[in-house]
C-alpha positions, 0 to 999 in steps of 0.5 A: 973340584966340584961345585955343589951350587943348586941352580934349579928351584927346589934343587939341593947340594948333595954332600960327598957326591963327586963328578969326574970327567975322563976321555980316552986316547986320541984326543978328541974322543968321547968324554965320560961323565962318572957320578959317585953318589952316597948310597945313604942318599939315594931312596932304595926300598927292598921288595923281595930282599934286593934293593931298588931305586930309579934316578934320572940324570940330567946332564949339559956341557958348558963352554967358557961363556957358560953357553950350554951344548944341549941337555942330555937325559938319562934314566938309571935304574939302581938294583942292589943285591939283597943283604944288609951291607950296602956298598958306600957308593952309587956309581953311575957313568954316561958317555957324553959323545964329545970331547969336553976338554974345555968345558964344565958339565952341569948335572942334576940328579933326580931321585924319582922315589923321593922326588929329590933334585940334586945339582953337581958341577965339574970343574972340567978335564985336563 
């Protein structure tokens, strides 16, 4: 389940967004963080017919006491083909490089074109 409580000054919740944590077998393999963001929330101007945007993700894993395992930053250019029909979601995946089975992942998403920050929090994996 997702908790969208904003924890950064100026950050806000992003209704409809989800965070999923998955990992491959065997146990101890890296965890992948998958974000689904409503496409209408992302700024996507249409130069030359295609739509382009830029998101920056800030991710950290939190242990049972709430201690951060370090901050990761990832830049994600968004490029959608020309046309009027947009997909309902922008889907991004990031490999965290560690087994986060017993952790929660906190994510801040910065839309660089509209200077908006959203925060999301996963409940962890099972």
